[in-house]
N, C-alpha and C positions, 0 to 999 in steps of 0.2 A: 632839831636834836640830833647830835651827830650820831654815826655807827656805835661808837663805843658806848654812848650813854643809853642807845637804844637797846644794845645788847644787855647792858647792866639791868636794865629794868627787866627785861625780858627772862633772864637767868632767875631775877628774884620774883618772880611771878607777879609782876606788877605791867600793866599795858603802857608801851611807848605809845608814840605818836603814830606809828605803823609797824607793821612786823618786821625782823631784820631780814634780809634776802642773802643768800648765798648762791653765788655759780663760781666754781673754780677754788674755793675756799681749801679743798682737799682733793685728792686722787678717788674720792668717791661721790663728788658733786660736781662735775666738770660737762664737758662736751668730748666727743669721739672726734678726731679729727674729720671724719666725712661729715658729721652733723654740722659742724663749724663751716666748712667749706661751702656748703649748700646755704647755711643762713648768711656766710659772708656775701655769697654772689645776690641772693636775694635782697640785701640790704646795700647794695654796691659798695663794700667794705673793703680798703685795700690793704687792711690792717693784718701782718703776718702773725700766727699763732705757733708758740715755742711746744715741741713735743715734749711732755713730762713723764709718760708712762708708756712704754711701748708696749708691754703686755695688754692693755687696754685700749692702745691706738688712741691714747688721751692727749688732748691740748691744753694749755692755760689760756683761758679767754683773754684776750688782749685787754688793755685799759679801757679804751674808747667803747667797748661792748659793756663792760662791767659798770662804768659811770651810767651809760643810758640806761641800765636794766635796775641801778639804784643798789648795787652790792655793796655789801657792810663788811666783806670778810677778804683778807688777803692771805695768801698760803707762803710759809716758809718751809724748805724742807732740806735735810744732810745733802750732803754732796756724794761724791763716789769717792774710793780710796785714791792715793795717789797712783797714777800710772795706769790707773784702770780703764779698760776701753771695751765695752761691748762688742763682741765679735760676732755677726750673722753670717752663716755659711750654709746656703740651701736653704734658708726659712728656717734655720735652727740657731740657738745659742744656750749657753750655760751661764746662771748668773753667779753670784758671791757664793753660794751656798754649794754649788755645783749640781744645782737643779736644772736638767735640760729642758727647754721648750721646743716646740715646732708650731711653725705658723699655720693657723687655721682660720681663713678668713682674715679679719681686721684683729685676731686676737692671737695668743701663743699659749696653748696648751702643753702641759707638763706630761712628758713622755719618758723621763729617767728619773728617778726617784734615789739619789745617793746613799740613802740609808736602808734599803729596801732589804738587804741583807745583813744588815748589822747586829750586832750583838751589844750588851752593856759596855764591855771592855773598846771596843771601836769608838765609843763617843769620847773618851778622851784622845784618840789618836788622829779624829778628823778635821781636816783643815777648815775650822770654823773662821768667818769673819771678824776682823780684828778691829775692834770699836774705838781702839784709840789712834786709828791712821790718820794723820792731820788733814789728810783731803777731805774727809767727812764734813768739818768745820772751817774749811777754810773760807773767809771772806763772810762766813754766815753771821757772826755778830754785827759786822758794819751794815749789812743788808737787813738785818732785824733792827736795829738802831735807827737807820735812816726811814725806813716804813713807819717807826712807830713815832718819829718826831716829826715827819714831812707829811703824814696822813693822818685820816682817824681811823682806819681800817681796824677791825677787831683781827689780830694776828693768830694765826694758827700754826702751830708746829704739827706737821703733817706726819704721818706715820712712816715709820723707817721700813718695815716690811710687813708681811701680814700677823695676825695675834699668835700666841703661843699654841693655841687648838689647830689654827689654819696651818703654821709652818710646820708642825709635827708630822700632818698629813702629807704637806709638800713633800719633806724628807723621807718618811717611811712610806709612802705609798698610801692612798685614802684607805684602801680595804685593810691593808696591813695595821694602819695604826687603830684602824676599829677593831680589829682582832686583839691586838694588844691592850685594849682597853677592858677586854675582858677575860684574854687568855693569856697574857705575857704583860701583867700589872707592874712588874719589879721594871721592866724595860721604859713601858709607859711612863713611871713615874721619874727614871732616871732621864729620860729624854726631856721631859717637860722641864726638869729641874736646870737640865744644862741651858736650854733655852732661856729659862728664866734668869739666869746668871749672866748670860750675853745680852740681853735685852736690857738689863738693869745698868751694864756698862755702857752700852748704847745711848740708854737716856742721860746717864750722868754726865757724858761728855755734851752730849745734845743742851740739856738745862744749862749746862757751864757756859755754852755759846749764846743761848738765847733767852734763858730765863727771867732776864730782867725786862724785856720786852713783849714776850708774848701772853696772850690772855686765855688759849687752848691749847691743850695737847690732844692731837687726833691718834686714835688707835683704832684697829680694827679686828676684828675675830668673829666671821660669820658661825652662827649658831643653829640657824633653821634653814629648812627647805621652803617649797610652796606651800606643802601640805601640814608639815611637823617639825619638830626639832631634829635636829641631826643625831643627837644623844639623849638619853635620859636625863630628866632633871636630876636625878640620884647620881649618874656617872659625873656630870657636869660638876656638883657640888662637891666630889671626891677630887677629882682630876684638875680641872679647869679651875673652878671660882677660886679657890685659896690662893693660886699662883697670879692670876689676875688682881686680885685684892693686894697681895704683896706690891706687884709691879705699880697697881695705882696709887697705893699708900705713897710707895717711895718718890715717884712723880711729883706729887702733892706737897708732901713734905720738903724737898729739895726745891721745887719750883715756888714755892709760896701760893699766891693767891690766884693758880690758875684752874681752869675747868677741864674736867676730864671728858672727853668726847669719845662716844663707844659705837662703831658702826658695826651694824649686824643686818644682813636679810633675814628675809623670812618669817617663818610662822614661831615668834618667839614669846608671844605673850605669857607663857608660864615661867620665863626666865627675866622678867623684866624686874620683878622684887628682888630678885637676887643681883641684878645689876646695879639698882639703887642702893642697895645694902654695902656693895663693895665699893660704893663712891662715884658712880657715873653720875655726872651732872647734865648730858646732853648725849641723847639717845638717836642714831642717827640711822636713816633708812626709812624707818617707820613704813615698811611695804604693805601698804593696804590691801595690795590684790593677794596676798598670802592667807593663809585660812588663819581667823582668829584675831586679825589686826585692824578691825573696826576702828575708825577714829572716833567715834564717839564714846566707845568702850574704853579704848586706850586713855583718852582725857579724862573720863570720868574717874576710873579706877586709879590712874597715876598721874593726872595732869597738876595736882600740886606737889609732887615729889620728884619730878623731872622736866627737862626741857626736850620737847620732841622737837625733831630736825628732818626735814624730807616730807614725807607722805605724798609727794607728787607722782601719781604712777607712770613711770616710763616703760611699763611692759604693754598697755592696751591703750591708756586714756591717752597720753601724749602722742602716740605715733599713728592713732588711728581716728581718734575722733575728729569732729569739726572745730575748726576755732573757736567758735560760740561755745561749744561744750566744753572745751577745755576750759575757756575763761571761767564759765557758770561753774565748773567742778573745784577749780582753784579756788574760787570766792568761798565755796563751800567749805573748804577745806580750812582755809582761813578764818571764817566764821566759828567752825568748832573749834580748832586747835588754838587761837589765840587768845581764847576767851581768859581774862586774869592773866594774861602774859604766857611763858612757858613754850614758844612756839618759834621755829626759826623756818623761814620759806625757802625750798629749795627742792629740785627734783631728788625723787627717793634714790636714786644712785645716777650715774652719768649718762647724759642724754645720747641716744643712738642714732646710726646713720638714716634709720627709717624713719625718723622724725621730721615733719614738714617744717621748714623755717616759720611758714605762718602758725603753726601750734607753738612753738618758742616764743615768738613774740606774744601771741595771747597770753601765754602762761605770766609773764613777766606784766603784761597790763592788766591783769587781773589786780596785781598789788597796788597799782597806781590808783584803779578805780573803785577799790573797797574800801580804802582808806579816805 
């Protein structure tokens, strides 16, 4: 059975020959540079890895590693606009939206929010990124066609920016936007509408380039913390859900038979039904260490309606357990989540530098040995 056949059975909630495996299919399912360097040294690999996300210190796993671990997914991504160069000075840079980040360890934290003092009129004069810039899709169709024709990978069109809710916070400031949702609602609606307009234009160009070849469009919008939702279900349903639905409907209608992949960290159990309602096919992260995210409960409640992707804890288990425990826990998750299909094996988020290479090896050995 090849990767695409395996994936197709999985999302149809039928059991394939083994669970599909993802490492590096998106910027929420890969390895940090530090984790890869240790793994490469441990395995005596001399394959270089490309940095694909400086904010998270993230690399794309080299092909030799993906083949060894039985990975079934490959990542496609939009490029930068023509002439764009990321300029880092004193550990600080501004992205296309003017969001300024400062290096903090291996990550870059936001320190300046460009719409912090904005009003509604400023939304029309703000220097928004141009979705039509030809640099974004230069060579992308050719790469997608080549991967589609020369491999049996399931192709993921990876996310362009953070989701509508996330990006509103990054532009406005986390506290400011949370206050907007309660005390400045006209502005909150206007900002989200503007982001929806821009994102729709981005995905129109994206789909024109890769829509004939990809199987999944990956998007992300964190809705949960370790212990609860970021906002109430009522606030989500008023402000975020209708716009996510509109964006996801647009992607699905324009791209045809592709699956919608939605990443969210945290304790999001109360909103999983809403995500299914707006057309999410694959729910990624499945952060089992967060409150209410018990895998048996998730599978029992929603296992026939959505495909779960992730569920391998990168906070405590993967970095801190012994290899034997890692393997046993991974096999337990596979047994629970893969019954009647509907599960893709992957780290819940990117594998961090504090993860011993022996544990990464044990994680992927679990798939081979459970099937």
